[in-house]
N, C-alpha and C positions, 0 to 999 in steps of 0.2 A: 504493500499498499504505500503510496508516494505520500509524504509531509510537506507536499509544496515546495520543497527546497528542490531547486535546479542547480545542480553542481558548474561552475563554469568550467569548459574546458579550455586548454592554453593554446592558441593557436599559435604564436611564435616562439620561437626558443631565447633563452634569456641568454643574452651575451655575456654577463658580466658572472658568467660561469665559463669552467675549461672546455666542458662539454659544448655547450651552445658558440664558443669561442670557436672551436673546432671544426663543428659542423658548418659555419657560416662560413669563415676565413680559409680553413684549411683545406677546400676543394677548389681545384683548378676551374670548374667550371665558373665559380664565381669571383675569378680573378678580376674581371671588373669592377665589384664593389669594392676589393683591398685597393685596387689603384686608384678610385673616386676616394675613399678614405687618407692613403698616402698624401694625395697632391692636395689636402687641405691643410695637410701637417707639417709636409716640406717646403723649403723656400721657394720662390718662383722659378727660380733660375734651375730649380733639381725636378720638373717635371717629369712625374713615369706615364710613358705612354704605351706599354709592353713589359711585362717581366715573367719569369719561369719559377717555377716550384722547386727548390733544391730539397735535399736530404735534410730533416731536423736534425741527424745526430752528427757531433763533431768528435770524430774517435781520438784518443791519445789525450784528453784534456787533462787530466792531473798528473800528478805526479807518480801516482800509482796506474795509469795509463788506462782509466777508464775513461768511457764515452759521457759526453753530457747530453741530452736531448732537450732541444730549445719547441716551443710551441708550436713557430713557425717560422720558417727560411725561405727567402726568394731573392732573384737577381732582377734587376732593371737590364733595358735593353742594354746601356753604356756601361755595365758591369758593376754598378753601384749595388750594394750588399744591403738587405734588409733584416732585421730579426723583428718580429712582431709579438707580442704576448699579452697574456692579461692576468694580471695579478690581483687575486682575491683576498689573501691573506696577509696579515703582517707576517713579515721575515725580517729577522736581526740580520744587517750587514746585506741587505737588498740592493743599496747602492752601488756598492763593490762589486756584487754579482752581476750587473747588470753590465757594470763597467769592464769585467772580468771578460764575459760572452765577448763583447763588441769588441775587444781587445782582440781575443781570441782568433776572430773570425779576419780580422784585418790584418792578422800578422798569418792566415793563412791565405794571404792575398799572394803574399812573396813565392808563394809554394806553385802558383800557375800561371808566372809569366817571370820575368828578367826581374829579380828580387834586388841584385845589384844597384839598380837603377831608382829603386823603392817609388816607381810610377805605380802606386797601389790605388785602387777604387776605394771611395768612402764607405763606411761602413755604418748604417742609421738604425739605431734601435729606438722600436716606436714600443711604449708601454702604456698598455691602457690599464687603468689602476681603479680600483675600488678599497683601497684601502690606501693607509697615509704612506709616505716616505719616511723613514724613521730618519730622525735627526733634522728632518726638513721644517724649517719656521716659514709659516704661512701667518703671523701673526700683522705685518705692515698691510694695512688696508690701502695703502695709497698705493702699493704693486700690485696686492694679490687679490683686492676685492672682486676684480671682474676677469681675471686670468685663471684657467685652465689648463692651459699647454704651457710647459715649460721646456727649455734644452738647453743641455750642457754641453759644450765641447772645450776646445784649446783654445783659448783667448788671451793676447795681451792684458795684463792688468789694468792699466790705465787707458790706454786707447780705444781697447775695446776689439784691436785689430784680429780677423782670424787671419791667420797667415794663408792657410791652405786645408781644404775640406778632408779630415781625416776620422775620426770616431764622432759620433755626435748621439746624445740620449736625448729622447723627446718624450715626456710623459703628460697622458691625458687626465688629469684626476679628477676621474668621476664623480667620484665619493664627496667631494666638494661644490658638484656642480648642482644648484637648487631651485634653478628657472623652470618656471611654468611656459605652454609652448609657446603663450603668447609675446613671452618677453625676449623669446630668441631672435635675433635681427640677423648675426653674422652667419655663417655657414658652418663655422665651427660650433658656434651655439647650438645650429640645428644636428648637425652630429651627435655631440654630447647628450645631447636629448633624445635622439633614436635610440644610442648606443644602452645607455641606461633606461629606457622604460620600453621599449620594443618588447620585450618577454611579458608585459602585464596590459599591454594594449590589445584590441580583438580587430581592428583595421588600421589602415593608414590613415592619420589624418588630414585632412585639407590643406593646412597649410604645409605639408610635405611631399605636397603631388607634383615633382618634379622627377625627372629620370633616377638620378642617384639613389634618393631614397623609395622609390619603387623598387627598384632593384635590390636594396638592401632587404625590404620586409618580405620580397617574392624568397629571397635566398633564407630569411629567416622563418617560414612558413614549412610547419613542422608535415602539414597534407602533403606539400610538393617533394618531400624525402623521397628519395627510392627507399626498398625494403632495406637494402643494406646501409643506408646511411642512416634510416632511424633505429637501427638495430645499433649502431654503433654510436649513435648519439645517447642511447636509453643506458649504454652500458658504459659510455665512458666513464674512467675511474679516475681518481685523484692521483697523480705520478706518485712515485716512490722518492722523488728529490723533493716534491713540495709535501708531500707527507713529513719527509724525515726534518724537514726544515722547518714544518710547524712545531711539530714535539718539540725538537731542540729551543726553537724561540720561547715556549710556553714555559720550559723548564727553567731557562735563563731567566726570565721574568719571572717566574714563580720564586726563582731563589733568591732575587732582589728585593722583592717585594716581601720576603718574609724574612730577611736578616734580623729585624727586631724581633720576630718571637722563635728565632731559632732556623738555622740553615736545614736541618733533617724537614721542619714544618715547610719552609717555603720550597723545598725539592718537591716534597709528595704535593703539594699544590698545583706547582706547575705541571707535573707528570698528570695528574687529575683534570685540569683547564683544556692540556693539551690534549689529552684522547678525547673527550669531550667536542673540543672545536673539530676535530677530525673525523670524529664519530657524526656529527652534524652535517659536515661539509658530504660527507660519503653516500649519506642518507638521502640529502637533497639533490644528489647525482642519480638515486633511484638503486642505489648498491641494494642488496637483500640484507635483512637483520643478519642472518647467521655470518654471511661474511664478513660484514661489520665487525661484528661482536669475534670473529676470528682473529681480525687484521688490530683489533685496536685492546682487544682484551675486556673490552667494558659486558656485562651480561645484554641478554637479549630486552630484559626488563629496563635495565637502565635507557638503552637506547629509543627503547619504543616511548618513556618518555620524552625524549628531546623532541 
């Protein structure tokens, strides 16, 4: 017997999840959507007309000769390399990790050409963030009140001169973006709004009826996924790298907060909070309760209550 309540079926994927991000931007048929996004974020002289998808794995990344797997890596027609990632959870040393990934990819360019001339193509790291950048300060309203996109690179301290294009880190801080659609004037604003809210909408708003956003919403529409794409989206789980980093962050922060009460209590608090964060993220991605219990050590009853 119906209780008169109709459950709302989600029409579009939530890009602010790893599964949603990869389902939209990680498939080559949607590369035009990725190109539109990159061209909004990149400087005008660095227009992308075409790109190809590259392997997301960089081999031999660490001293232990382990590989690292990126969310998305692609190459522009002029050789410019791009790393595009979605970051949903707070991680210690996040900025340093981004620098290391970009630097490794930049250095890899010397292996593909005459490294002795050092004529290396630039690398752009594009981070879509639904969390804060640790150690960053956005309290100066005169600078940050209406800015959600930041860029970091090698500049001369006084003149701000950029001698050459090398490594750029661009962050889109979606967690700070709180504008309503009618307040979005610039193209950047409209992209931020779309990326942040597409998963909760049931149609393309009239204010966004231009080709770029029509394609974005089309790419996000779950009903248009192939059976293989839908299965991959529904079962895409949190990566081992992020799992380990979330646990580590929670443990360290818990240890710091718990110093006044004792190191042991702080470590226990950090471990518990870390497991809960990971379990909640896995549950949101649709993983089975038993699997989450096996991976985190939490009981099925604890996971059900999250």
